[in-house]
VOKE-432636 format. One record per residue: residue number from 1; x, y, z of N, C-alpha, C in turn. Coordinates in Angstrom, 2 decimals. Layout:
<rs>
r resi=NUM; n_east=X; n_north=Y; n_up=Z; ca_east=X; ca_north=Y; ca_up=Z; c_east=X; c_north=Y; c_up=Z
...
</rs>
This chain:
<rs>
r resi=1; n_east=-34.26; n_north=-3.30; n_up=-16.79; ca_east=-33.84; ca_north=-3.77; ca_up=-15.72; c_east=-32.52; c_north=-2.73; c_up=-14.79
r resi=2; n_east=-32.93; n_north=-2.60; n_up=-13.84; ca_east=-31.78; ca_north=-1.73; ca_up=-12.92; c_east=-30.51; c_north=-2.28; c_up=-12.33
r resi=3; n_east=-29.69; n_north=-1.76; n_up=-12.60; ca_east=-28.59; ca_north=-2.38; ca_up=-12.35; c_east=-27.73; c_north=-1.59; c_up=-11.11
r resi=4; n_east=-26.48; n_north=-2.24; n_up=-10.05; ca_east=-25.99; ca_north=-1.80; ca_up=-9.19; c_east=-24.75; c_north=-1.92; c_up=-9.46
r resi=5; n_east=-23.94; n_north=-0.79; n_up=-9.53; ca_east=-22.69; ca_north=-0.51; ca_up=-9.98; c_east=-21.93; c_north=-0.57; c_up=-8.30
r resi=6; n_east=-21.28; n_north=-1.68; n_up=-7.90; ca_east=-20.61; ca_north=-1.60; ca_up=-6.68; c_east=-19.09; c_north=-1.15; c_up=-7.04
r resi=7; n_east=-18.58; n_north=-0.42; n_up=-8.02; ca_east=-17.07; ca_north=-0.03; ca_up=-7.93; c_east=-16.06; c_north=-1.19; c_up=-7.65
r resi=8; n_east=-15.00; n_north=-0.61; n_up=-7.39; ca_east=-14.19; ca_north=-1.50; ca_up=-6.81; c_east=-13.18; c_north=-1.73; c_up=-7.84
r resi=9; n_east=-12.38; n_north=-3.18; n_up=-7.87; ca_east=-11.00; ca_north=-3.08; ca_up=-8.67; c_east=-10.89; c_north=-4.59; c_up=-8.34
r resi=10; n_east=-10.40; n_north=-5.24; n_up=-9.37; ca_east=-9.72; ca_north=-6.57; ca_up=-9.23; c_east=-8.55; c_north=-6.91; c_up=-8.56
r resi=11; n_east=-8.55; n_north=-7.34; n_up=-7.55; ca_east=-7.33; ca_north=-7.51; ca_up=-6.53; c_east=-6.16; c_north=-8.15; c_up=-7.08
r resi=12; n_east=-4.71; n_north=-7.40; n_up=-7.29; ca_east=-3.65; ca_north=-7.76; ca_up=-7.70; c_east=-2.35; c_north=-7.99; c_up=-6.89
r resi=13; n_east=-1.49; n_north=-8.90; n_up=-6.96; ca_east=-0.43; ca_north=-9.01; ca_up=-6.36; c_east=0.51; c_north=-7.77; c_up=-6.80
r resi=14; n_east=1.09; n_north=-7.18; n_up=-5.99; ca_east=2.11; ca_north=-6.08; ca_up=-6.19; c_east=3.33; c_north=-6.62; c_up=-5.71
r resi=15; n_east=4.63; n_north=-6.60; n_up=-6.57; ca_east=6.14; ca_north=-6.53; ca_up=-6.17; c_east=6.34; c_north=-5.50; c_up=-5.35
r resi=16; n_east=7.00; n_north=-5.53; n_up=-4.36; ca_east=7.57; ca_north=-4.57; ca_up=-3.47; c_east=9.32; c_north=-4.86; c_up=-3.38
r resi=17; n_east=10.16; n_north=-3.86; n_up=-3.83; ca_east=11.52; ca_north=-4.60; ca_up=-3.53; c_east=12.06; c_north=-3.53; c_up=-2.80
r resi=18; n_east=12.66; n_north=-3.84; n_up=-1.99; ca_east=13.67; ca_north=-3.02; ca_up=-0.87; c_east=14.58; c_north=-3.52; c_up=-0.28
r resi=19; n_east=15.93; n_north=-2.82; n_up=-0.32; ca_east=17.21; ca_north=-3.23; ca_up=-0.15; c_east=17.81; c_north=-4.51; c_up=-0.69
r resi=20; n_east=17.13; n_north=-4.42; n_up=-2.15; ca_east=17.58; ca_north=-5.78; ca_up=-3.16; c_east=16.61; c_north=-6.96; c_up=-2.61
r resi=21; n_east=15.38; n_north=-7.07; n_up=-1.64; ca_east=14.96; ca_north=-7.98; ca_up=-1.34; c_east=13.39; c_north=-7.65; c_up=-1.92
r resi=22; n_east=12.76; n_north=-8.60; n_up=-2.66; ca_east=11.38; ca_north=-8.51; ca_up=-3.17; c_east=10.48; c_north=-9.12; c_up=-2.23
r resi=23; n_east=9.45; n_north=-8.61; n_up=-2.19; ca_east=8.14; ca_north=-8.96; ca_up=-1.09; c_east=6.86; c_north=-8.61; c_up=-2.36
r resi=24; n_east=5.94; n_north=-9.65; n_up=-1.74; ca_east=4.78; ca_north=-9.45; ca_up=-2.51; c_east=3.58; c_north=-8.94; c_up=-1.61
r resi=25; n_east=2.58; n_north=-8.07; n_up=-1.94; ca_east=1.77; ca_north=-7.49; ca_up=-1.32; c_east=0.65; c_north=-7.78; c_up=-1.94
r resi=26; n_east=-0.61; n_north=-7.51; n_up=-1.51; ca_east=-1.84; ca_north=-7.50; ca_up=-2.70; c_east=-2.35; c_north=-5.78; c_up=-2.49
r resi=27; n_east=-3.11; n_north=-5.58; n_up=-3.81; ca_east=-3.42; ca_north=-4.08; ca_up=-3.99; c_east=-4.61; c_north=-4.07; c_up=-3.02
r resi=28; n_east=-5.73; n_north=-4.99; n_up=-2.58; ca_east=-6.46; ca_north=-4.77; ca_up=-1.71; c_east=-6.22; c_north=-5.68; c_up=-0.61
r resi=29; n_east=-5.60; n_north=-4.58; n_up=0.20; ca_east=-5.15; ca_north=-5.10; ca_up=1.55; c_east=-6.09; c_north=-5.43; c_up=2.74
r resi=30; n_east=-5.73; n_north=-6.22; n_up=3.47; ca_east=-6.91; ca_north=-6.51; ca_up=4.63; c_east=-7.34; c_north=-5.25; c_up=5.11
r resi=31; n_east=-8.89; n_north=-5.31; n_up=5.40; ca_east=-9.42; ca_north=-4.32; ca_up=5.86; c_east=-8.54; c_north=-2.96; c_up=7.14
r resi=32; n_east=-7.89; n_north=-4.06; n_up=8.19; ca_east=-7.51; ca_north=-3.19; ca_up=9.35; c_east=-6.31; c_north=-2.31; c_up=8.65
r resi=33; n_east=-5.48; n_north=-3.16; n_up=7.58; ca_east=-4.47; ca_north=-2.75; ca_up=7.15; c_east=-5.09; c_north=-1.45; c_up=6.46
r resi=34; n_east=-5.70; n_north=-1.57; n_up=5.58; ca_east=-6.46; ca_north=-0.27; ca_up=4.72; c_east=-6.81; c_north=0.84; c_up=5.56
r resi=35; n_east=-7.46; n_north=0.26; n_up=6.69; ca_east=-7.96; ca_north=1.34; ca_up=7.61; c_east=-7.04; c_north=2.17; c_up=8.38
r resi=36; n_east=-5.97; n_north=1.34; n_up=8.46; ca_east=-4.72; ca_north=2.38; ca_up=9.37; c_east=-4.16; c_north=3.14; c_up=7.88
r resi=37; n_east=-4.15; n_north=2.69; n_up=6.82; ca_east=-3.48; ca_north=3.49; ca_up=5.69; c_east=-4.44; c_north=4.77; c_up=5.65
r resi=38; n_east=-5.39; n_north=4.65; n_up=5.75; ca_east=-6.15; ca_north=5.60; ca_up=5.63; c_east=-6.26; c_north=6.96; c_up=6.69
r resi=39; n_east=-5.75; n_north=6.30; n_up=7.82; ca_east=-5.86; ca_north=7.09; ca_up=9.11; c_east=-4.55; c_north=7.70; c_up=9.16
r resi=40; n_east=-3.46; n_north=7.13; n_up=8.53; ca_east=-2.01; ca_north=7.85; ca_up=8.25; c_east=-2.47; c_north=9.28; c_up=8.33
r resi=41; n_east=-1.43; n_north=9.92; n_up=8.95; ca_east=-0.88; ca_north=11.80; ca_up=8.53; c_east=-0.65; c_north=11.83; c_up=7.42
r resi=42; n_east=-1.24; n_north=13.21; n_up=6.75; ca_east=-0.82; ca_north=12.93; ca_up=5.35; c_east=0.16; c_north=13.74; c_up=5.20
r resi=43; n_east=0.89; n_north=14.65; n_up=6.25; ca_east=2.12; ca_north=15.43; ca_up=6.38; c_east=2.56; c_north=14.84; c_up=7.50
r resi=44; n_east=4.02; n_north=14.33; n_up=7.18; ca_east=4.83; ca_north=13.58; ca_up=8.16; c_east=5.86; c_north=14.58; c_up=8.73
r resi=45; n_east=5.42; n_north=15.29; n_up=10.04; ca_east=6.14; ca_north=16.49; ca_up=10.62; c_east=6.98; c_north=16.17; c_up=11.60
r resi=46; n_east=6.96; n_north=14.98; n_up=12.26; ca_east=7.86; ca_north=14.66; ca_up=13.56; c_east=8.09; c_north=13.17; c_up=13.47
r resi=47; n_east=9.26; n_north=12.88; n_up=13.96; ca_east=9.82; ca_north=11.45; ca_up=13.82; c_east=8.76; c_north=10.11; c_up=14.26
r resi=48; n_east=7.96; n_north=10.94; n_up=15.26; ca_east=6.68; ca_north=10.14; ca_up=15.70; c_east=5.87; c_north=9.57; c_up=14.50
r resi=49; n_east=5.50; n_north=10.71; n_up=13.45; ca_east=4.68; ca_north=10.55; ca_up=12.53; c_east=5.44; c_north=9.41; c_up=11.30
r resi=50; n_east=6.72; n_north=9.63; n_up=11.18; ca_east=7.76; ca_north=8.71; ca_up=10.36; c_east=7.50; c_north=7.55; c_up=10.94
r resi=51; n_east=7.33; n_north=7.05; n_up=12.30; ca_east=7.43; ca_north=5.94; ca_up=12.88; c_east=6.25; c_north=5.15; c_up=12.70
r resi=52; n_east=4.91; n_north=5.85; n_up=12.87; ca_east=4.01; ca_north=5.35; ca_up=12.53; c_east=3.68; c_north=4.54; c_up=11.31
r resi=53; n_east=4.44; n_north=5.51; n_up=10.43; ca_east=3.90; ca_north=5.00; ca_up=9.07; c_east=5.18; c_north=3.85; c_up=8.38
r resi=54; n_east=6.13; n_north=3.96; n_up=9.30; ca_east=7.28; ca_north=2.54; ca_up=9.12; c_east=6.31; c_north=1.42; c_up=9.39
r resi=55; n_east=5.66; n_north=1.58; n_up=10.77; ca_east=5.07; ca_north=0.50; ca_up=11.66; c_east=4.21; c_north=-0.33; c_up=10.58
r resi=56; n_east=3.56; n_north=0.89; n_up=10.19; ca_east=2.41; ca_north=0.43; ca_up=9.10; c_east=2.88; c_north=-0.39; c_up=8.02
r resi=57; n_east=3.88; n_north=-0.08; n_up=7.36; ca_east=4.41; ca_north=-0.40; ca_up=6.29; c_east=5.07; c_north=-1.75; c_up=6.52
r resi=58; n_east=5.68; n_north=-1.90; n_up=7.69; ca_east=6.27; ca_north=-3.16; ca_up=8.35; c_east=4.86; c_north=-4.29; c_up=8.25
r resi=59; n_east=4.00; n_north=-3.91; n_up=9.10; ca_east=2.91; ca_north=-4.52; ca_up=8.97; c_east=2.24; c_north=-4.98; c_up=7.95
r resi=60; n_east=2.02; n_north=-4.00; n_up=6.96; ca_east=1.52; ca_north=-4.60; ca_up=5.63; c_east=2.30; c_north=-5.48; c_up=4.89
r resi=61; n_east=3.48; n_north=-5.45; n_up=4.99; ca_east=4.65; ca_north=-6.52; ca_up=4.21; c_east=4.20; c_north=-7.71; c_up=5.05
r resi=62; n_east=4.14; n_north=-7.87; n_up=6.15; ca_east=4.19; ca_north=-8.89; ca_up=7.05; c_east=3.11; c_north=-9.71; c_up=7.23
r resi=63; n_east=1.81; n_north=-8.95; n_up=6.68; ca_east=0.80; ca_north=-9.92; ca_up=6.24; c_east=1.19; c_north=-10.62; c_up=5.30
r resi=64; n_east=1.65; n_north=-10.32; n_up=4.35; ca_east=1.99; ca_north=-11.60; ca_up=3.15; c_east=3.45; c_north=-12.24; c_up=3.00
r resi=65; n_east=4.51; n_north=-11.66; n_up=3.99; ca_east=5.59; ca_north=-12.18; ca_up=3.70; c_east=6.29; c_north=-12.24; c_up=5.32
r resi=66; n_east=7.09; n_north=-13.69; n_up=5.49; ca_east=7.64; ca_north=-13.67; ca_up=6.77; c_east=8.67; c_north=-12.77; c_up=6.95
r resi=67; n_east=8.66; n_north=-11.57; n_up=7.52; ca_east=9.43; ca_north=-10.79; ca_up=8.01; c_east=9.72; c_north=-10.46; c_up=9.43
r resi=68; n_east=10.87; n_north=-10.03; n_up=10.01; ca_east=11.00; ca_north=-9.54; ca_up=11.12; c_east=10.20; c_north=-8.21; c_up=11.18
r resi=69; n_east=9.39; n_north=-7.78; n_up=11.63; ca_east=8.62; ca_north=-6.54; ca_up=11.55; c_east=9.78; c_north=-5.42; c_up=12.13
r resi=70; n_east=9.97; n_north=-5.71; n_up=13.21; ca_east=11.07; ca_north=-4.55; ca_up=14.15; c_east=12.16; c_north=-4.03; c_up=13.46
r resi=71; n_east=12.80; n_north=-5.13; n_up=12.64; ca_east=14.11; ca_north=-5.20; ca_up=11.99; c_east=13.70; c_north=-4.49; c_up=10.35
r resi=72; n_east=12.40; n_north=-4.74; n_up=9.98; ca_east=12.17; ca_north=-4.32; ca_up=8.86; c_east=11.72; c_north=-2.55; c_up=8.88
r resi=73; n_east=11.23; n_north=-2.26; n_up=9.75; ca_east=10.50; ca_north=-1.12; ca_up=10.08; c_east=12.10; c_north=-0.25; c_up=10.30
r resi=74; n_east=12.71; n_north=-0.63; n_up=11.46; ca_east=13.96; ca_north=0.09; ca_up=11.47; c_east=14.98; c_north=0.58; c_up=10.36
r resi=75; n_east=15.15; n_north=-0.54; n_up=8.97; ca_east=15.89; ca_north=-0.46; ca_up=8.01; c_east=15.14; c_north=0.75; c_up=7.36
r resi=76; n_east=13.99; n_north=0.96; n_up=7.26; ca_east=13.44; ca_north=1.88; ca_up=6.26; c_east=13.56; c_north=3.50; c_up=6.26
r resi=77; n_east=14.14; n_north=3.86; n_up=5.30; ca_east=14.41; ca_north=4.98; ca_up=5.08; c_east=13.31; c_north=6.05; c_up=4.78
r resi=78; n_east=13.54; n_north=7.42; n_up=5.08; ca_east=12.32; ca_north=8.17; ca_up=4.52; c_east=12.08; c_north=8.30; c_up=3.02
r resi=79; n_east=13.16; n_north=8.22; n_up=2.20; ca_east=13.03; ca_north=8.12; ca_up=0.74; c_east=12.15; c_north=6.69; c_up=0.71
r resi=80; n_east=12.54; n_north=5.78; n_up=1.11; ca_east=12.02; ca_north=4.49; ca_up=0.74; c_east=10.53; c_north=4.51; c_up=1.35
r resi=81; n_east=10.13; n_north=5.51; n_up=2.49; ca_east=8.67; ca_north=5.49; ca_up=2.80; c_east=7.97; c_north=6.20; c_up=1.79
r resi=82; n_east=8.59; n_north=7.24; n_up=1.35; ca_east=7.58; ca_north=8.30; ca_up=0.27; c_east=7.58; c_north=7.47; c_up=-0.71
r resi=83; n_east=8.48; n_north=6.80; n_up=-1.41; ca_east=8.42; ca_north=5.93; ca_up=-2.69; c_east=7.52; c_north=5.28; c_up=-2.47
r resi=84; n_east=7.32; n_north=4.33; n_up=-1.46; ca_east=6.12; ca_north=3.69; ca_up=-1.38; c_east=4.73; c_north=4.13; c_up=-1.29
r resi=85; n_east=4.57; n_north=5.07; n_up=-0.44; ca_east=3.45; ca_north=5.66; ca_up=-0.19; c_east=2.86; c_north=6.13; c_up=-1.52
r resi=86; n_east=3.71; n_north=6.82; n_up=-2.26; ca_east=3.34; ca_north=7.82; ca_up=-3.60; c_east=2.91; c_north=6.48; c_up=-4.42
r resi=87; n_east=3.71; n_north=5.43; n_up=-4.31; ca_east=3.56; ca_north=4.27; ca_up=-5.59; c_east=2.35; c_north=3.67; c_up=-5.14
r resi=88; n_east=2.02; n_north=3.30; n_up=-3.79; ca_east=0.54; ca_north=2.68; ca_up=-3.56; c_east=-0.52; c_north=3.43; c_up=-3.66
r resi=89; n_east=-0.42; n_north=5.07; n_up=-3.50; ca_east=-1.22; ca_north=5.45; ca_up=-3.47; c_east=-1.86; c_north=5.98; c_up=-4.91
r resi=90; n_east=-0.91; n_north=5.78; n_up=-5.79; ca_east=-1.06; ca_north=5.72; ca_up=-7.15; c_east=-2.15; c_north=4.46; c_up=-7.38
r resi=91; n_east=-1.33; n_north=3.20; n_up=-7.06; ca_east=-2.22; ca_north=2.41; ca_up=-7.33; c_east=-3.66; c_north=2.28; c_up=-6.91
r resi=92; n_east=-3.67; n_north=2.55; n_up=-5.76; ca_east=-5.10; ca_north=2.62; ca_up=-5.13; c_east=-5.94; c_north=3.71; c_up=-5.97
r resi=93; n_east=-5.59; n_north=5.02; n_up=-5.74; ca_east=-6.17; ca_north=5.93; ca_up=-6.59; c_east=-6.64; c_north=5.54; c_up=-8.09
r resi=94; n_east=-5.59; n_north=5.18; n_up=-8.83; ca_east=-5.62; ca_north=4.73; ca_up=-10.32; c_east=-6.39; c_north=3.62; c_up=-10.55
r resi=95; n_east=-6.68; n_north=2.71; n_up=-9.57; ca_east=-7.80; ca_north=1.54; ca_up=-9.67; c_east=-9.09; c_north=1.37; c_up=-9.87
r resi=96; n_east=-9.41; n_north=3.15; n_up=-9.12; ca_east=-10.80; ca_north=3.19; ca_up=-9.02; c_east=-11.51; c_north=4.05; c_up=-10.54
r resi=97; n_east=-12.29; n_north=3.29; n_up=-10.86; ca_east=-13.03; ca_north=4.07; ca_up=-12.22; c_east=-14.31; c_north=3.97; c_up=-11.81
r resi=98; n_east=-14.93; n_north=5.37; n_up=-11.68; ca_east=-16.37; ca_north=5.69; ca_up=-11.72; c_east=-17.56; c_north=4.96; c_up=-12.69
r resi=99; n_east=-16.75; n_north=5.20; n_up=-13.88; ca_east=-17.38; ca_north=4.84; ca_up=-14.69; c_east=-17.67; c_north=3.49; c_up=-15.39
r resi=100; n_east=-16.79; n_north=2.59; n_up=-15.09; ca_east=-16.72; ca_north=1.13; ca_up=-15.50; c_east=-17.03; c_north=0.28; c_up=-14.37
r resi=101; n_east=-16.68; n_north=0.47; n_up=-13.15; ca_east=-17.56; ca_north=0.02; ca_up=-12.02; c_east=-15.85; c_north=-0.95; c_up=-11.58
r resi=102; n_east=-15.49; n_north=-1.66; n_up=-12.23; ca_east=-14.10; ca_north=-2.66; ca_up=-12.01; c_east=-13.41; c_north=-2.54; c_up=-13.10
r resi=103; n_east=-11.80; n_north=-2.39; n_up=-12.81; ca_east=-10.71; ca_north=-2.71; ca_up=-14.01; c_east=-9.74; c_north=-3.03; c_up=-13.12
r resi=104; n_east=-8.63; n_north=-3.47; n_up=-13.81; ca_east=-7.56; ca_north=-4.01; ca_up=-13.56; c_east=-6.67; c_north=-2.74; c_up=-12.80
r resi=105; n_east=-5.60; n_north=-2.58; n_up=-12.08; ca_east=-5.23; ca_north=-1.63; ca_up=-11.37; c_east=-4.12; c_north=-1.36; c_up=-12.73
r resi=106; n_east=-3.54; n_north=0.10; n_up=-12.61; ca_east=-2.56; ca_north=-0.14; ca_up=-13.82; c_east=-1.33; c_north=-0.08; c_up=-13.70
r resi=107; n_east=-0.65; n_north=-1.10; n_up=-14.29; ca_east=0.72; ca_north=-1.59; ca_up=-14.27; c_east=1.90; c_north=-0.44; c_up=-14.28
r resi=108; n_east=2.53; n_north=-0.76; n_up=-13.13; ca_east=3.65; ca_north=0.45; ca_up=-12.91; c_east=4.91; c_north=0.11; c_up=-13.94
r resi=109; n_east=5.43; n_north=1.23; n_up=-14.22; ca_east=6.80; ca_north=0.99; ca_up=-15.16; c_east=8.00; c_north=0.31; c_up=-14.29
r resi=110; n_east=8.75; n_north=-0.23; n_up=-14.89; ca_east=9.99; ca_north=-0.90; ca_up=-13.89; c_east=11.15; c_north=-0.09; c_up=-14.10
</rs>
């Protein structure tokens, strides 16, 4: 029998803590949020580049949490942006397994 391996991963909730407040997001973000993530610049050279990433992060967090996006965006530091992007990217890329087709994303150490 032929088989189709669709790949992918099981969606999981992810805890995100910033400035002492915990938020929850899902690993498999809505398509529009994920599309924006893919289109972010890889090298953040200008303040405009940083602001676009901060806006995206605020929008992503707001999908699952009741926050003031503008205030949240303004409170983000470059270090927090880098930490989030690195961790989220690691979760996304670590959750893809070409051989097994589907698996849970790796859990992060606390």
